[in-house]
N, CA, C and O atoms as a GROMACS GRO file, in nm:
protein
  444
    1MET      N    1   9.827  10.314   9.867
    1MET     CA    2   9.901  10.267   9.938
    1MET      C    3   9.823  10.184  10.069
    1MET      O    4   9.719  10.220  10.122
    2LYS      N    5   9.898  10.074  10.100
    2LYS     CA    6   9.870  10.018  10.196
    2LYS      C    7  10.024   9.980  10.310
    2LYS      O    8  10.140   9.950  10.281
    3ASN      N    9   9.962   9.996  10.429
    3ASN     CA   10  10.089   9.964  10.553
    3ASN      C   11  10.098   9.859  10.562
    3ASN      O   12  10.004   9.779  10.560
    4VAL      N   13  10.247   9.825  10.578
    4VAL     CA   14  10.262   9.691  10.644
    4VAL      C   15  10.336   9.680  10.719
    4VAL      O   16  10.451   9.693  10.677
    5GLN      N   17  10.320   9.648  10.883
    5GLN     CA   18  10.422   9.634  10.997
    5GLN      C   19  10.472   9.519  10.957
    5GLN      O   20  10.406   9.440  10.888
    6ILE      N   21  10.619   9.493  11.004
    6ILE     CA   22  10.724   9.427  10.988
    6ILE      C   23  10.744   9.379  11.130
    6ILE      O   24  10.784   9.454  11.220
    7ILE      N   25  10.713   9.239  11.149
    7ILE     CA   26  10.751   9.194  11.280
    7ILE      C   27  10.909   9.099  11.268
    7ILE      O   28  10.952   9.037  11.171
    8ASP      N   29  10.951   9.111  11.364
    8ASP     CA   30  11.111   9.033  11.325
    8ASP      C   31  11.138   9.067  11.486
    8ASP      O   32  11.100   9.154  11.564
    9ASN      N   33  11.245   8.920  11.494
    9ASN     CA   34  11.301   8.924  11.604
    9ASN      C   35  11.438   8.966  11.599
    9ASN      O   36  11.538   8.895  11.601
   10ALA      N   37  11.429   9.105  11.592
   10ALA     CA   38  11.589   9.178  11.566
   10ALA      C   39  11.571   9.251  11.757
   10ALA      O   40  11.462   9.281  11.806
   11ALA      N   41  11.671   9.260  11.811
   11ALA     CA   42  11.729   9.324  11.909
   11ALA      C   43  11.673   9.460  11.930
   11ALA      O   44  11.683   9.497  12.047
   12ASN      N   45  11.595   9.581  11.817
   12ASN     CA   46  11.606   9.676  11.852
   12ASN      C   47  11.409   9.682  11.872
   12ASN      O   48  11.348   9.769  11.934
   13ALA      N   49  11.361   9.590  11.816
   13ALA     CA   50  11.194   9.558  11.872
   13ALA      C   51  11.148   9.676  11.795
   13ALA      O   52  11.063   9.731  11.864
   14THR      N   53  11.166   9.746  11.675
   14THR     CA   54  11.101   9.839  11.627
   14THR      C   55  10.967   9.849  11.574
   14THR      O   56  10.882   9.937  11.585
   15PHE      N   57  10.969   9.739  11.516
   15PHE     CA   58  10.856   9.663  11.467
   15PHE      C   59  10.792   9.799  11.325
   15PHE      O   60  10.678   9.844  11.327
   16SER      N   61  10.872   9.828  11.245
   16SER     CA   62  10.824   9.937  11.158
   16SER      C   63  10.722   9.906  11.074
   16SER      O   64  10.683   9.791  11.054
   17ILE      N   65  10.666  10.023  11.012
   17ILE     CA   66  10.552  10.057  10.937
   17ILE      C   67  10.625  10.037  10.822
   17ILE      O   68  10.746  10.022  10.836
   18PHE      N   69  10.582  10.034  10.719
   18PHE     CA   70  10.647  10.064  10.572
   18PHE      C   71  10.556  10.054  10.446
   18PHE      O   72  10.515   9.937  10.440
   19GLN      N   73  10.514  10.116  10.358
   19GLN     CA   74  10.389  10.146  10.253
   19GLN      C   75  10.466  10.081  10.135
   19GLN      O   76  10.586  10.088  10.105
   20ALA      N   77  10.311   9.983  10.050
   20ALA     CA   78  10.329   9.908   9.964
   20ALA      C   79  10.221   9.963   9.846
   20ALA      O   80  10.099   9.979   9.851
   21THR      N   81  10.316   9.984   9.743
   21THR     CA   82  10.170  10.008   9.664
   21THR      C   83  10.071   9.870   9.666
   21THR      O   84  10.102   9.757   9.703
   22ASP      N   85   9.929   9.926   9.608
   22ASP     CA   86   9.839   9.803   9.605
   22ASP      C   87   9.877   9.709   9.518
   22ASP      O   88   9.800   9.613   9.518
   23ASP      N   89  10.010   9.695   9.408
   23ASP     CA   90  10.014   9.578   9.298
   23ASP      C   91  10.164   9.516   9.375
   23ASP      O   92  10.239   9.442   9.312
   24GLU      N   93  10.191   9.557   9.515
   24GLU     CA   94  10.337   9.530   9.545
   24GLU      C   95  10.228   9.409   9.661
   24GLU      O   96  10.246   9.288   9.668
   25PHE      N   97  10.131   9.480   9.731
   25PHE     CA   98  10.092   9.450   9.847
   25PHE      C   99   9.990   9.311   9.769
   25PHE      O  100   9.964   9.218   9.846
   26ALA      N  101   9.959   9.305   9.681
   26ALA     CA  102   9.848   9.202   9.623
   26ALA      C  103   9.948   9.114   9.616
   26ALA      O  104   9.919   9.005   9.664
   27LEU      N  105  10.096   9.127   9.557
   27LEU     CA  106  10.210   8.998   9.553
   27LEU      C  107  10.251   8.986   9.693
   27LEU      O  108  10.280   8.870   9.724
   28LEU      N  109  10.264   9.090   9.801
   28LEU     CA  110  10.296   9.032   9.912
   28LEU      C  111  10.184   8.951   9.997
   28LEU      O  112  10.215   8.855  10.067
   29PHE      N  113  10.093   8.984   9.989
   29PHE     CA  114  10.021   8.920  10.009
   29PHE      C  115   9.858   8.859   9.935
   29PHE      O  116   9.746   8.908   9.954
   30PRO      N  117   9.888   8.760   9.861
   30PRO     CA  118   9.742   8.743   9.801
   30PRO      C  119   9.660   8.674   9.846
   30PRO      O  120   9.693   8.623   9.952
   31ASP      N  121   9.475   8.628   9.779
   31ASP     CA  122   9.433   8.554   9.838
   31ASP      C  123   9.347   8.664   9.939
   31ASP      O  124   9.260   8.597   9.993
   32GLY      N  125   9.340   8.775   9.976
   32GLY     CA  126   9.288   8.796  10.099
   32GLY      C  127   9.351   8.820  10.198
   32GLY      O  128   9.316   8.911  10.273
   33ARG      N  129   9.503   8.712  10.233
   33ARG     CA  130   9.575   8.743  10.356
   33ARG      C  131   9.606   8.878  10.405
   33ARG      O  132   9.626   8.980  10.338
   34ASP      N  133   9.607   8.865  10.514
   34ASP     CA  134   9.693   8.976  10.600
   34ASP      C  135   9.801   8.972  10.672
   34ASP      O  136   9.856   9.056  10.743
   35MET      N  137   9.831   8.832  10.636
   35MET     CA  138   9.984   8.811  10.717
   35MET      C  139  10.013   8.730  10.645
   35MET      O  140   9.932   8.665  10.578
   36GLU      N  141  10.207   8.710  10.641
   36GLU     CA  142  10.306   8.638  10.551
   36GLU      C  143  10.411   8.626  10.615
   36GLU      O  144  10.459   8.706  10.695
   37MET      N  145  10.464   8.494  10.571
   37MET     CA  146  10.567   8.518  10.665
   37MET      C  147  10.679   8.494  10.555
   37MET      O  148  10.693   8.397  10.480
   38ALA      N  149  10.788   8.659  10.574
   38ALA     CA  150  10.886   8.640  10.457
   38ALA      C  151  10.947   8.512  10.383
   38ALA      O  152  10.927   8.501  10.262
   39ASP      N  153  10.992   8.453  10.425
   39ASP     CA  154  11.035   8.290  10.360
   39ASP      C  155  10.972   8.252  10.310
   39ASP      O  156  11.008   8.147  10.256
   40ASP      N  157  10.843   8.294  10.284
   40ASP     CA  158  10.733   8.200  10.217
   40ASP      C  159  10.682   8.311  10.071
   40ASP      O  160  10.637   8.295   9.958
   41VAL      N  161  10.720   8.416  10.153
   41VAL     CA  162  10.689   8.543   9.998
   41VAL      C  163  10.788   8.482   9.888
   41VAL      O  164  10.763   8.473   9.768
   42VAL      N  165  10.944   8.431   9.976
   42VAL     CA  166  11.069   8.468   9.859
   42VAL      C  167  11.035   8.328   9.778
   42VAL      O  168  11.037   8.323   9.655
   43GLU      N  169  11.008   8.229   9.850
   43GLU     CA  170  10.958   8.110   9.802
   43GLU      C  171  10.863   8.087   9.708
   43GLU      O  172  10.865   7.993   9.628
   44ARG      N  173  10.754   8.196   9.718
   44ARG     CA  174  10.652   8.181   9.613
   44ARG      C  175  10.705   8.274   9.522
   44ARG      O  176  10.719   8.221   9.412
   45LEU      N  177  10.742   8.394   9.524
   45LEU     CA  178  10.780   8.461   9.387
   45LEU      C  179  10.864   8.432   9.335
   45LEU      O  180  10.862   8.436   9.212
   46GLY      N  181  10.988   8.387   9.408
   46GLY     CA  182  11.149   8.357   9.378
   46GLY      C  183  11.220   8.472   9.432
   46GLY      O  184  11.161   8.560   9.495
   47GLU      N  185  11.352   8.472   9.409
   47GLU     CA  186  11.437   8.567   9.484
   47GLU      C  187  11.452   8.712   9.437
   47GLU      O  188  11.474   8.813   9.503
   48ASP      N  189  11.427   8.687   9.246
   48ASP     CA  190  11.383   8.818   9.214
   48ASP      C  191  11.307   8.934   9.205
   48ASP      O  192  11.315   9.055   9.183
   49VAL      N  193  11.198   8.806   9.241
   49VAL     CA  194  11.098   8.921   9.248
   49VAL      C  195  11.038   8.966   9.333
   49VAL      O  196  10.968   9.067   9.329
   50ALA      N  197  11.069   8.858   9.467
   50ALA     CA  198  11.059   8.943   9.597
   50ALA      C  199  11.148   9.023   9.610
   50ALA      O  200  11.108   9.127   9.662
   51SER      N  201  11.280   9.020   9.581
   51SER     CA  202  11.365   9.122   9.567
   51SER      C  203  11.295   9.293   9.504
   51SER      O  204  11.289   9.403   9.558
   52SER      N  205  11.257   9.250   9.388
   52SER     CA  206  11.200   9.399   9.389
   52SER      C  207  11.041   9.458   9.394
   52SER      O  208  10.995   9.564   9.350
   53VAL      N  209  10.966   9.331   9.478
   53VAL     CA  210  10.891   9.463   9.559
   53VAL      C  211  10.900   9.455   9.726
   53VAL      O  212  10.801   9.495   9.786
   54LEU      N  213  11.014   9.406   9.805
   54LEU     CA  214  11.039   9.422   9.887
   54LEU      C  215  11.177   9.561   9.913
   54LEU      O  216  11.216   9.618  10.014
   55GLY      N  217  11.210   9.570   9.790
   55GLY     CA  218  11.354   9.649   9.756
   55GLY      C  219  11.264   9.803   9.750
   55GLY      O  220  11.335   9.884   9.810
   56PRO      N  221  11.174   9.852   9.714
   56PRO     CA  222  11.107   9.988   9.717
   56PRO      C  223  11.026   9.989   9.838
   56PRO      O  224  10.988  10.099   9.877
   57LEU      N  225  10.989   9.872   9.912
   57LEU     CA  226  10.916   9.887  10.026
   57LEU      C  227  11.001  10.000  10.130
   57LEU      O  228  10.974  10.112  10.172
   58TRP      N  229  11.135   9.894  10.150
   58TRP     CA  230  11.190   9.960  10.260
   58TRP      C  231  11.258  10.118  10.238
   58TRP      O  232  11.326  10.186  10.315
   59ARG      N  233  11.223  10.138  10.135
   59ARG     CA  234  11.252  10.271  10.101
   59ARG      C  235  11.143  10.365  10.128
   59ARG      O  236  11.167  10.486  10.132
   60ARG      N  237  10.989  10.304  10.153
   60ARG     CA  238  10.920  10.410  10.237
   60ARG      C  239  10.865  10.376  10.377
   60ARG      O  240  10.752  10.332  10.398
   61PRO      N  241  10.933  10.396  10.444
   61PRO     CA  242  10.873  10.382  10.576
   61PRO      C  243  10.791  10.529  10.622
   61PRO      O  244  10.813  10.641  10.577
   62ILE      N  245  10.675  10.484  10.743
   62ILE     CA  246  10.545  10.558  10.788
   62ILE      C  247  10.604  10.548  10.924
   62ILE      O  248  10.636  10.444  10.981
   63LEU      N  249  10.618  10.706  10.983
   63LEU     CA  250  10.569  10.689  11.161
   63LEU      C  251  10.427  10.618  11.170
   63LEU      O  252  10.341  10.627  11.082
   64LYS      N  253  10.418  10.571  11.250
   64LYS     CA  254  10.340  10.471  11.333
   64LYS      C  255  10.199  10.580  11.353
   64LYS      O  256  10.080  10.556  11.331
   65ARG      N  257  10.263  10.705  11.402
   65ARG     CA  258  10.170  10.844  11.441
   65ARG      C  259  10.079  10.849  11.310
   65ARG      O  260   9.956  10.860  11.315
   66ASP      N  261  10.162  10.839  11.174
   66ASP     CA  262  10.098  10.875  11.050
   66ASP      C  263  10.044  10.799  10.986
   66ASP      O  264   9.990  10.849  10.888
   67ALA      N  265  10.029  10.653  11.002
   67ALA     CA  266  10.002  10.532  10.985
   67ALA      C  267   9.781  10.517  10.977
   67ALA      O  268   9.710  10.506  11.077
   68GLN      N  269   9.741  10.522  10.862
   68GLN     CA  270   9.608  10.507  10.871
   68GLN      C  271   9.566  10.344  10.874
   68GLN      O  272   9.478  10.288  10.809
   69GLY      N  273   9.656  10.290  10.969
   69GLY     CA  274   9.601  10.148  10.960
   69GLY      C  275   9.676  10.071  10.918
   69GLY      O  276   9.778  10.122  10.870
   70ILE      N  277   9.666   9.928  10.915
   70ILE     CA  278   9.774   9.840  10.926
   70ILE      C  279   9.741   9.754  10.837
   70ILE      O  280   9.675   9.660  10.880
   71HIS      N  281   9.769   9.754  10.710
   71HIS     CA  282   9.700   9.621  10.619
   71HIS      C  283   9.762   9.490  10.604
   71HIS      O  284   9.694   9.408  10.542
   72GLY      N  285   9.864   9.455  10.642
   72GLY     CA  286   9.916   9.336  10.633
   72GLY      C  287  10.028   9.329  10.722
   72GLY      O  288  10.090   9.436  10.721
   73THR      N  289  10.080   9.235  10.805
   73THR     CA  290  10.185   9.209  10.904
   73THR      C  291  10.303   9.067  10.808
   73THR      O  292  10.285   8.951  10.771
   74LEU      N  293  10.395   9.144  10.804
   74LEU     CA  294  10.513   9.056  10.755
   74LEU      C  295  10.607   9.000  10.869
   74LEU      O  296  10.674   9.048  10.960
   75PHE      N  297  10.583   8.894  10.826
   75PHE     CA  298  10.720   8.794  10.991
   75PHE      C  299  10.789   8.782  10.858
   75PHE      O  300  10.781   8.760  10.737
   76TYR      N  301  10.900   8.825  11.022
   76TYR     CA  302  11.071   8.748  10.967
   76TYR      C  303  11.128   8.695  11.036
   76TYR      O  304  11.166   8.770  11.126
   77GLY      N  305  11.177   8.542  11.053
   77GLY     CA  306  11.238   8.464  11.160
   77GLY      C  307  11.134   8.392  11.222
   77GLY      O  308  11.170   8.275  11.235
   78PHE      N  309  11.039   8.408  11.258
   78PHE     CA  310  10.955   8.336  11.292
   78PHE      C  311  10.912   8.182  11.288
   78PHE      O  312  10.816   8.148  11.356
   79ASP      N  313  10.965   8.108  11.228
   79ASP     CA  314  10.938   7.970  11.203
   79ASP      C  315  10.858   7.883  11.316
   79ASP      O  316  10.784   7.786  11.298
   80GLN      N  317  10.902   7.961  11.467
   80GLN     CA  318  10.856   7.891  11.561
   80GLN      C  319  10.697   7.958  11.579
   80GLN      O  320  10.629   7.902  11.664
   81ILE      N  321  10.654   8.035  11.530
   81ILE     CA  322  10.513   8.063  11.552
   81ILE      C  323  10.398   8.036  11.435
   81ILE      O  324  10.280   8.066  11.447
   82ARG      N  325  10.475   7.958  11.289
   82ARG     CA  326  10.451   7.906  11.195
   82ARG      C  327  10.312   7.804  11.219
   82ARG      O  328  10.214   7.818  11.146
   83GLU      N  329  10.314   7.718  11.311
   83GLU     CA  330  10.195   7.612  11.327
   83GLU      C  331  10.060   7.689  11.409
   83GLU      O  332   9.958   7.622  11.424
   84PHE      N  333  10.067   7.854  11.469
   84PHE     CA  334   9.978   7.924  11.497
   84PHE      C  335   9.894   7.989  11.461
   84PHE      O  336   9.791   8.025  11.519
   85LEU      N  337   9.952   8.022  11.306
   85LEU     CA  338   9.910   8.150  11.208
   85LEU      C  339   9.789   8.092  11.196
   85LEU      O  340   9.802   7.971  11.215
   86PRO      N  341   9.660   8.126  11.171
   86PRO     CA  342   9.550   8.075  11.076
   86PRO      C  343   9.572   8.056  10.955
   86PRO      O  344   9.604   8.145  10.877
   87ALA      N  345   9.554   7.888  10.914
   87ALA     CA  346   9.597   7.881  10.784
   87ALA      C  347   9.557   7.988  10.654
   87ALA      O  348   9.627   8.003  10.554
   88THR      N  349   9.460   8.040  10.674
   88THR     CA  350   9.423   8.124  10.574
   88THR      C  351   9.570   8.260  10.577
   88THR      O  352   9.620   8.301  10.472
   89LEU      N  353   9.603   8.295  10.676
   89LEU     CA  354   9.702   8.359  10.679
   89LEU      C  355   9.610   8.457  10.683
   89LEU      O  356   9.658   8.542  10.609
   90ARG      N  357   9.498   8.501  10.728
   90ARG     CA  358   9.424   8.579  10.766
   90ARG      C  359   9.354   8.625  10.882
   90ARG      O  360   9.261   8.557  10.924
   91GLU      N  361   9.401   8.783  10.968
   91GLU     CA  362   9.373   8.802  11.074
   91GLU      C  363   9.222   8.718  11.172
   91GLU      O  364   9.208   8.650  11.273
   92VAL      N  365   9.143   8.772  11.075
   92VAL     CA  366   9.002   8.705  11.132
   92VAL      C  367   8.982   8.547  11.154
   92VAL      O  368   8.892   8.492  11.218
   93ASP      N  369   9.092   8.487  11.084
   93ASP     CA  370   9.081   8.357  11.116
   93ASP      C  371   9.174   8.277  11.190
   93ASP      O  372   9.227   8.170  11.158
   94TRP      N  373   9.186   8.359  11.312
   94TRP     CA  374   9.257   8.334  11.440
   94TRP      C  375   9.174   8.267  11.509
   94TRP      O  376   9.060   8.306  11.532
   95ASP      N  377   9.242   8.115  11.568
   95ASP     CA  378   9.205   8.037  11.657
   95ASP      C  379   9.139   8.076  11.768
   95ASP      O  380   9.218   8.148  11.830
   96ASN      N  381   9.018   8.066  11.841
   96ASN     CA  382   8.949   8.111  11.947
   96ASN      C  383   9.031   8.134  12.058
   96ASN      O  384   9.024   8.233  12.131
   97ARG      N  385   9.113   8.038  12.070
   97ARG     CA  386   9.197   8.020  12.148
   97ARG      C  387   9.346   8.128  12.221
   97ARG      O  388   9.416   8.146  12.320
   98PHE      N  389   9.326   8.162  12.110
   98PHE     CA  390   9.452   8.287  12.071
   98PHE      C  391   9.367   8.425  12.095
   98PHE      O  392   9.448   8.517  12.084
   99ILE      N  393   9.282   8.458  12.114
   99ILE     CA  394   9.189   8.590  12.123
   99ILE      C  395   9.110   8.614  12.215
   99ILE      O  396   9.073   8.516  12.280
  100ASN      N  397   9.069   8.715  12.243
  100ASN     CA  398   8.979   8.765  12.399
  100ASN      C  399   8.853   8.723  12.328
  100ASN      O  400   8.857   8.664  12.220
  101ALA      N  401   8.738   8.754  12.392
  101ALA     CA  402   8.640   8.731  12.359
  101ALA      C  403   8.563   8.848  12.257
  101ALA      O  404   8.477   8.828  12.171
  102ALA      N  405   8.623   8.971  12.300
  102ALA     CA  406   8.589   9.099  12.218
  102ALA      C  407   8.656   9.078  12.059
  102ALA      O  408   8.599   9.125  11.961
  103GLN      N  409   8.746   9.024  12.051
  103GLN     CA  410   8.804   9.000  11.921
  103GLN      C  411   8.726   8.895  11.883
  103GLN      O  412   8.655   8.924  11.787
  104ARG      N  413   8.710   8.750  11.937
  104ARG     CA  414   8.638   8.649  11.906
  104ARG      C  415   8.497   8.690  11.793
  104ARG      O  416   8.481   8.635  11.684
  105GLU      N  417   8.401   8.803  11.853
  105GLU     CA  418   8.324   8.855  11.821
  105GLU      C  419   8.332   8.909  11.708
  105GLU      O  420   8.274   8.861  11.612
  106LEU      N  421   8.416   9.033  11.699
  106LEU     CA  422   8.460   9.100  11.590
  106LEU      C  423   8.503   9.046  11.443
  106LEU      O  424   8.476   9.082  11.329
  107PHE      N  425   8.598   8.927  11.508
  107PHE     CA  426   8.623   8.873  11.341
  107PHE      C  427   8.518   8.807  11.331
  107PHE      O  428   8.449   8.843  11.236
  108ALA      N  429   8.464   8.694  11.413
  108ALA     CA  430   8.274   8.655  11.329
  108ALA      C  431   8.257   8.718  11.262
  108ALA      O  432   8.255   8.680  11.145
  109ALA      N  433   8.232   8.862  11.297
  109ALA     CA  434   8.120   8.969  11.233
  109ALA      C  435   8.195   8.986  11.094
  109ALA      O  436   8.125   9.002  10.994
  110LYS      N  437   8.338   8.983  11.080
  110LYS     CA  438   8.424   9.000  10.984
  110LYS      C  439   8.468   8.898  10.840
  110LYS      O  440   8.519   8.927  10.732
  111ARG      N  441   8.430   8.795  10.888
  111ARG     CA  442   8.455   8.670  10.796
  111ARG      C  443   8.367   8.680  10.699
  111ARG      O  444   8.362   8.594  10.611
   0.00000   0.00000   0.00000
């Protein structure tokens, strides 16, 4: 199982984590991605497939304290940040202007 954190603009700001099977994760985050916009998932997979992947995900919440890492981040309702996300949708590819020196060093070693 892989852990997916949901980042949305809901007032409750829970930023909850849900578990995805390896197959579900591969559909949500193809090509080594670890970030994705929910609208893009639906556009890429189609409504029916996206629902068949996301439906079970919502039934598998996990407490943050029990999560062994976050493997992917799914953004809902954040079109305004799209231009700032790395084109690859991989955390290690953030623009250096948006991360600190320690992150730059870590990410460079992991590319």
